[in-house]
N, C-alpha and C positions, 0 to 999 in steps of 0.2 A: 513156919509155913513150908516145910520141906515138901509137902504134897504139891504145892503150887510150883515150886522149882522143878519137880519131877514132871508135872503136867506140861510146863513150858518146853522142857527138854524133849518130851515125847512129840510135841508138835513140830519142833525144829528138825528133829531127826527124819521126819517123814516129808519135809517140805523142801522145795527148791523154787527158784524164780519161775521156772516153767510149770510147776505144779504145787502151789501152796495149799496144804490141806485145810487151811482155815478159810479159804475163799469159796464158800459153798455156792454162791451165786454163779461163779465161773464154772465150777464143777457141774452144777445142774444144767447149765446152758451148753456144756461141751465146748466152751470157747478156749482159744489160745490165750496164753498169758498176755496181760496188757498193763499199762500204767493206769492204776485205779486207786480210789480212795481207801478201799478196804485193806489192801496190802500196805498202803501208806500208814493207816492207823496202827497196824501190827509192827511195822518196822520202826515207827516213831516210839512205840512202847518199848521195843527192845533196846533202842538207843538210850532211853531214860533208865532202863534197867542196867545198862552198861555203866552209865554215869554214877549210879549209886553203889553198884557192886564192884566196879572195876574189873569185871570178868571179860577178858578180851574175846571170848567165844561169842558173846552177843554182838560186839562190834564187828567181828569178822563176818558173821552171818548177815548183818544189816548191809555192810559194804558190798559183799558178794551179790546180794539180792538187787540192790539199786544199781550197781555197776553193770549188771546184765542189761538194763534198760537204757542207760545213758551212753550215748555215743561220744566220740572224741570231740566232735564239733559242738556238743551241747544239745543236739537234738535228742529226742526221747522216743524210743521204740513204741509205736502204736499211739502216740500222743499227738493230737492235732489241736493246737491252740484255738483254731478258728471254729471248733465245735462250741467254744464259749461255755463250757461245762465247769461250773465252780468245783464240782466233785474232784476234777482232775488236778486242781491246785493243791489239794491236801497232801499228796505224796511229796510235793515240792518242799515241804517243811523239813523233811529228812536231809535235804541237800545242804542246808546251812551247817548242820552238825558234821556231816560226812566230809564236807570241804575242809572244815577246821581240823578234823581228826586225821584226815588222810592226805590233805594238800593236793588232791587230784583236780587239776584245772578244769577237767570236763564237768565236774560238779558245779564249779563257779559259772561256767557257761550255761549249764542247764537251769540254774537259778534264773538267769536272764530270760531263758526260753519260756519258763513258766510265768515270769513277771510280764512278759510280752503279751500274754493273754489278758491280764488285768488292765493293761494300758488301754485296750480297745474293747473291753467287755461292755456289751450294751447295758444301759441303765434305765431304771424307772424314772418317773417324773420327780421322785424324791431324791434322786441321785444314788440309789442303791443298785448294786449289781443285779442283773437278771440271774436267776438261779441257773438257767441253761438257755441256750439259743432256742431249743425246742419248746421251752416254757416261757414265751415272751411276757414281759411286764410282771413277772412273778418273783416275790421274795419268799424263800423258805428259810426257816430257822436253821436247817442243816447247813445252808450255804455260808452262814456267818462263821461256823467252825471251819469249814473247808477252806475259806479264803482269807479271813481277816487276820489271823495270827501271822500267816505268811506275808500278807500285804504290809503289816506294821513292821515286821522284822526286816523285810527288804528295804523299806523306806529308810529305816534307821541305819542299816548296814551299808547301803549302796547309793542312796539318793538324798542324803543330808536331811532326811525327815520331811521332805517337801509335801508329801501327801498323807502324813499321819493324821491330820485333822479330817481328811476325807474319810478315813477308816472310822474314826471316832463318830463322825456325823451319821454314818450308816447304822451304827449301833443305836444312836438316839432316835433315828427314824423308826426302827423296829420297836423300840420302847413305846413310842407314841402311837404307832399304827396297829401293833399286833398283841398288845397286852390287854387282857380283860381287867378293868379296874375293880370289878366285883370280887374276884378271887386272886388276882395277881398272877394268874397263869397266862401263857402265850399260846395263841392259835398256831397250828403247824405252818400255815402259809397265808400269803396275801397276794391278791391279784390287783395290780394298780389300775388295770383297764376295767375291772369289775365285770368281765365277760366270760371268764372260765366257768364251765358247767358246775364245778364243785363249790364255787364261792357264793357268799351272800351278795346279792346285787346292790345293796346299799353300802355295806362295810368293806366288801372285797375279801372278807376273811373266810377261811375254811371253817368247818363245823366243830372240830374237836381239839382236845389238848393231848397230843401224842407224846408219851414219855420220852422216847429217844430224841425227838426234835427239841424238846425242852432241855434235855441233857446236852445236845450239841451246842445249844445257845449258852448254857451255863459254862461249858468248857471254852467256848469262844471268848466269853468275857474274862474268865480266869487267865487263860493263856495269853490273851492280848494285853490285859492289865499288867501281867508279869513282865512284859518286855517294853512297856511304855516308858519313855524317858522322864526324868525329873522335871524337865522343861514343860511337861504336860501334867503337872501336879493337879491342877484344877480339874482337867478332863478325867484324869485317873480317879480322883475322888468321886466324880459324878458316876462313872461306870461302876465303881465299887459300891455306891449306894444302890444303883440299879440291880447289881448282883446280889447284894444282901436282901433286898426286897424279894427277889426271885426265890432265894433259898428259904426265907421266912414264909413265903407263900406255898412252897413245896412241903414243908415239914408237917403241916396238919394232915397231909395225905400219905405220910409214911406209915406203912403197915406195922402195927404194934409188935407182932411176934418176930417177924423176919427182918424188919428194918428196910424192906424193899418197897418199890412203888409199882402201881398197876400200869399195864399197857396203855389204857386210856385213864389218865391220872385221877380224874374226879368221879369215876364211875366204879369204884372198887367193889361195891356190893352186887354188881349186876353180872350174872352168868352170861357168857363164858369169859368175862374179863379175867386176866391172870397176872400174877407177879412176874415182871419181865426183867431179864438179866442185864441186857446191854444198857438200858437207861438207868437202872439202879446202880450199876457199876460206874457209869459216868458220874452220877451224882456223888457216889462214894469218893471217887477221885477228886472231883471239883471241890467238895466240902473240905476234905483233908488238906488238899493243896492250899486252899484259900486261908486255912488256919495257919499253915506254915508261912504264907506270905504276909500274914497280919491283916488280911481283908476281913476275916471273921475272928471273934475272940475264941479262946481255947475251948470254951464249953461246947462249941459246935462239933469238935472233932469226933465226939462219941456218936453223933448221928451218921457220919461217914463210915466210921469203923463198924457200926451196927449193920449198915447196909452191906458192907464187904463180908462180914462174918455170916450174915444171913444168906447171901448168894452162895457162899462156899458150902454152907450146911444144907441148903435146899437143893442146889443144882449141880454141885461138883461131886461126882460119884464114880465108882469103879465098875466097869463091865468087861468081862472076859479079859481081865488083867490090864485093861487100859482105862485111863481116866477120861471122863466126859464132862463137859460143861454144857448144861441144857438151859431151856427157858429163853432162848434168844430169838427174837423176832427177826426173820430173815431180811425183810425189806418192807418199807411202806412209803408211798408217795402219793401224788395227786396228779390227775390229768392224763392226757393221751388216750388211755383206754377208759371207757365209761365205767368199768368196774372199780377204778381208783377214785371213788367219789368222796372219800373222807368221812363217811358215816361211821358210827360206832361199829356197825356190823362189818364194815370194810376192814378196820383195824383188827377185828377178830378173825377175819378170813385169811390174812397173810400167814404163810407157813412159820412154824416155830421149829427151830433146828438146834443142833448141838455143835460145839467147837468152832463157831463162826467168829471171825476176827472182830466183828462189831460188838461182840460180847467179851471175847478173850482179851482184846487190846486194852479196853478201859479197866478190866479187872487187874491186868498187869500194872497199869498206871496207878491204880488204887494201892496195890501191893507195894509199889515204889514209895508211895507216901507213908505207908506203915513203916517201911525200912528207914525213911528219913526220921520219923518220930522216935523209933528205937535208938537210932544213932544219937539223937539229941538227949535221950534219957540216960545213955551210957556214960 
């Protein structure tokens, strides 16, 4: 996969903490650099690439990037914990690795800064974190990936595991509230107050199954299960069952030729639905990693590999001497603006872009899993 190595290098050469080329949202908005989940995804992927390749270039880039935002006292440039935005927790995952690898005390302090948000994050009646303060009473699948692996890791590393059960319980609530038993898929979001304009007034659920949200949830499960301690063997087994059910529910919707999935998962035949890169890459990563962890048997690996290969074949191309990764949904959410109503047409309206970290980062993570598999075979 020399082409992917070259592509990653191309992105790094053009990027700095002040102007990462993969953060299309910030570029489009003309905003200053900030602590955000998009860069967090990319830096986490580069750290995983460092661990498997031992190429210090990736570590140096990741360290320089996060160092720019983290101040000596552990405060983080542009980050306000009182916004209670779960997206902002995601980049905090990089701090555990960077503290271990660099011994910079400011990273340890910054871990506490991010954890401080979760200590007082508002919650639904079910005990789940609100997705954001501006979205009261709402659980989004995205938020489980943004917050739960960080929460579990912090508890185990620095709080004697006191709230590990709380993290586990939040997953169980989502399983009970947001999964459609007819097809095993999960709705994008749930409003505990059942008052949001986008939700069903009886169930509180949004209307569709958005691929990347399902992917975030799959990654949340795999990454959290990965760090759960043996003392939680029973809980680990339960989350593993929930995870396998999810993958088994997704496989019938995997497109035969490319191995990818559609933007709205269960509406593959309806124009203008399209095969979407970020969610497909997330599932490629999650499936291959879960085989490595023993959560799924080895026969599943080929489904992840097929998705990875399909993305590279369909959407990784060269233009004017530069590589491009296309087919990436820029953003999708619910609420605030009436246009974000969660209909099929809404998910079709959101821009499709190239070289955005929400697609690039999971493709790198999937690549890391392929490297793991190759190492095992050597």
